[in-house]
DOLO-776437 format. One line per 4 residues: number of its first residue (from 1); their letters; for each residue z, y, x of N, C-alpha, C. Coordinates in steps of 0.001 Angstrom, whole numbers, plus 500000, padded with zeros to 6 digits. Layout:
NUM> a> Z/Y/X/Z/Y/X/Z/Y/X ~ ... $
This chain:
1> xxxx> 500000/498838/500840/500000/500000/500000/500000/501240/500897 ~ 499335/502256/500455/499306/503515/501187/500515/504351/500775 ~ 501208/504916/501764/502385/505736/501495/502113/507155/501945 ~ 502239/508084/501000/502111/509506/501269/503480/510144/501037 $
5> xxxx> 503638/511392/501423/504912/512077/501266/504700/513417/500580 ~ 505667/513802/499748/505579/515048/498979/505439/516253/499905 ~ 506185/516227/501021/506109/517328/501980/505867/516779/503380 ~ 505328/517633/504205/505079/517267/505591/506397/516964/506308 $
9> xxxx> 507433/517749/506022/508724/517536/506694/509360/516209/506270 ~ 509212/515809/505011/509739/514524/504556/509006/513381/505260 ~ 507707/513499/505401/506928/512491/506115/507338/512385/507568 ~ 507567/513523/508193/508003/513531/509594/509357/512853/509720 $
13> xxxx> 510268/513171/508822/511611/512581/508849/511561/511067/508638 ~ 510799/510629/507641/510742/509204/507302/510042/508369/508358 ~ 509280/508995/509201/508562/508269/510243/509177/508449/511627 ~ 510413/508971/511669/511113/509162/512931/512543/508663/512744 $
17> xxxx> 512863/507523/513320/514171/506897/513120/515317/507821/513533 ~ 515144/508551/514597/516200/509458/515055/516487/510548/514026 ~ 515430/511121/513453/515620/512138/512418/516268/511537/511176 ~ 515842/510318/510794/516443/509639/509641/517938/509421/509859 $
21> xxxx> 518301/508940/511036/519706/508673/511326/520530/509959/511347 ~ 519956/511025/511874/520666/512304/511924/520950/512817/510516 ~ 520002/512642/509624/520147/513169/508256/520930/512237/507332 ~ 520740/510924/507463/521288/509974/506493/522317/509000/507064 $
25> xxxx> 522511/508995/508368/523398/508007/508981/522616/506745/509302 ~ 523179/505952/510204/522448/504793/510716/522121/503767/509632 ~ 523104/503407/508792/522883/502364/507784/521814/502759/506776 ~ 521923/503938/506191/520937/504358/505193/519569/504549/505837 $
29> xxxx> 519531/505057/507062/518255/505224/507773/517556/503876/507934 ~ 518328/502838/508288/517743/501496/508426/517204/501004/507084 ~ 517946/501260/506001/517494/500825/504667/516248/501594/504221 ~ 516188/502880/504517/514994/503671/504181/513786/503082/504900 $
33> xxxx> 513944/502831/506189/512834/502276/506968/512427/500909/506438 ~ 513400/500079/506060/513097/498750/505521/512311/498870/504220 ~ 512746/499744/503328/512037/499910/502050/510619/500448/502280 ~ 510468/501391/503189/509126/501909/503479/508239/500811/504060 $
37> xxxx> 508803/499977/504918/508035/498855/505487/507640/497862/504397 ~ 508565/497582/503455/508260/496672/502349/507155/497243/501474 ~ 507235/498526/501191/506203/499179/500382/504850/499148/501094 ~ 504872/499436/502375/503634/499455/503159/502985/498076/503211 $
41> xxxx> 503806/497027/503313/503287/495657/503405/502777/495124/502068 ~ 503227/495713/500977/502830/495235/499649/501395/495650/499336 ~ 500649/494739/498751/499278/495064/498349/499284/496025/497157 ~ 500196/495767/496215/500358/496641/495049/501854/496815/494774 $
45> xxxx> 502186/497751/493945/503577/498011/493591/504219/496810/492914 ~ 503440/496006/492227/503964/494847/491512/504686/493870/492447 ~ 504293/493828/493708/504922/492937/494685/506410/493270/494837 ~ 506767/494550/494707/508162/494956/494884/509072/494391/493803 $
49> xxxx> 508523/494052/492659/509329/493458/491598/509913/492112/492024 ~ 509282/491442/492968/509741/490129/493428/510840/490239/494480 ~ 511165/491456/494906/512214/491656/495906/513485/492143/495216 ~ 514395/491224/494877/515579/491620/494113/516444/492653/494833 $
53> xxxx> 516478/492611/496168/517296/493572/496898/516764/494995/496773 ~ 515478/495164/496511/514888/496497/496372/515135/497080/494981 ~ 515191/496209/493979/515391/496624/492589/514484/497811/492228 ~ 513204/497631/492433/512216/498661/492112/512118/498802/490604 $
57> xxxx> 512259/500042/490115/512216/500250/488670/511787/501678/488336 ~ 511278/501817/487122/510889/503125/486614/512134/503870/486156 ~ 512135/505168/486359/513250/506009/485945/512948/506652/484597 ~ 513973/507104/483934/513804/507732/482621/514385/509134/482608 $
61> xxxx> 514492/509685/481420/515058/511020/481255/514255/512072/481987 ~ 514964/512951/482704/514269/514027/483421/513516/513529/484653 ~ 513630/512245/484942/512894/511635/486060/511791/510693/485571 ~ 511435/510798/484309/510358/509965/483757/509096/510159/484594 $
65> xxxx> 508417/509050/484882/507212/509090/485714/507501/508774/487169 ~ 508784/508784/487533/509184/508445/488886/509699/507012/488924 ~ 509684/506425/490116/510225/505091/490340/511197/505176/491501 ~ 512030/504142/491622/512949/504131/492755/513169/502717/493252 $
69> xxxx> 513611/502647/494512/514095/501410/495100/515490/501706/495644 ~ 516367/500698/495572/517746/500855/496013/517843/501010/497522 ~ 518810/501827/497921/519184/501937/499327/520620/501432/499431 ~ 521568/502346/499618/522982/501967/499642/523740/502804/498620 $
73> xxxx> 524755/502185/498007/525540/502897/497002/524627/503458/495927 ~ 524840/504722/495570/524005/505311/494519/522696/505916/495037 ~ 522398/505746/496322/521204/506374/496899/519957/505536/496651 ~ 518856/506243/496348/517576/505621/496043/516456/506354/496782 $
77> xxxx> 515410/505617/497093/514168/506201/497587/513313/506435/496349 ~ 513014/507693/496063/512301/508085/494842/510834/508335/495184 ~ 509932/507797/494347/508502/507989/494571/507753/507994/493247 ~ 506499/508413/493314/505610/508412/492151/504323/507702/492548 $
81> xxxx> 503624/507108/491578/502317/506526/491887/501371/507629/492370 ~ 500584/507323/493379/499674/508318/493932/498212/508068/493598 ~ 497942/506995/492850/496560/506686/492494/496043/507691/491466 ~ 494775/508070/491618/494173/509013/490679/492833/508452/490230 $
85> xxxx> 492714/508063/488945/493710/508213/487881/494825/507180/488009 ~ 495973/507492/487389/497105/506581/487412/496759/505332/486616 ~ 496980/504155/487188/496668/502904/486478/497567/502730/485249 ~ 496952/502494/484109/497698/502319/482857/497299/501021/482191 $
89> xxxx> 498279/500415/481503/498005/499240/480682/497493/499725/479329 ~ 497022/498804/478508/496481/499152/477190/497511/499885/476332 ~ 498804/499546/476506/499843/500197/475701/500257/501555/476255 ~ 499641/501999/477367/499935/503302/477952/500954/503251/479074 $
93> xxxx> 501612/502104/479250/502600/501962/480323/501937/501870/481682 ~ 502733/502040/482715/502237/501971/484079/501791/500549/484411 ~ 500599/500405/484961/500089/499108/485409/500484/498932/486871 ~ 501601/498258/487095/502147/498084/488435/501162/497379/489362 $
97> xxxx> 500328/496502/488822/499359/495782/489653/498234/496691/490134 ~ 498065/497823/489497/497004/498747/489890/497452/499842/490839 ~ 498751/499943/491089/499268/501003/491968/499150/500552/493423 ~ 498302/501251/494176/498080/500920/495584/498441/502083/496509 $
101> xxxx> 498845/503200/495923/499247/504381/496683/500483/504970/496032 ~ 501455/505344/496849/502625/506032/496315/502864/507319/497090 ~ 503581/508233/496457/503997/509476/497098/505518/509503/497086 ~ 506131/509457/498263/507586/509518/498371/508011/510953/498087 $
105> xxxx> 508930/511094/497129/509386/512407/496691/510673/512827/497404 ~ 511654/511875/497490/512929/512219/498104/513812/510992/498253 ~ 514882/511158/499005/515988/510205/499050/517117/510923/498336 ~ 517653/510282/497287/518569/511015/496413/519647/510113/495846 $
109> xxxx> 520815/510685/495603/521879/510055/494833/521518/510336/493372 ~ 520979/509364/492680/520504/509596/491307/521619/509559/490282 ~ 522851/509256/490726/523959/509162/489793/524995/510264/490016 ~ 524680/511213/490853/525681/512231/491158/525161/513624/491072 $
């Protein structure tokens, strides 16, 4: 899967282990890198559903349209599908098998 970043600085941070560790600490930095590697290795977003430790899922409420994967505690790696047009199923829902590009939006505590 192709991984893009919302901002140039976020991309720089996510692709530099030292910067990740400085901002998020060693443990979370390792988990961020692991999730990015898992996403990169996946052919489509649907593959992430088979990784229970990632718990990839769509968000609701004011984060509708975004997805997340678990990091540590309440922290999540937040992203959106980057395919244009966005792959949709007949019922209008996201077609996870059609998502081959994502845009990482942020690393966030979604419960706080």
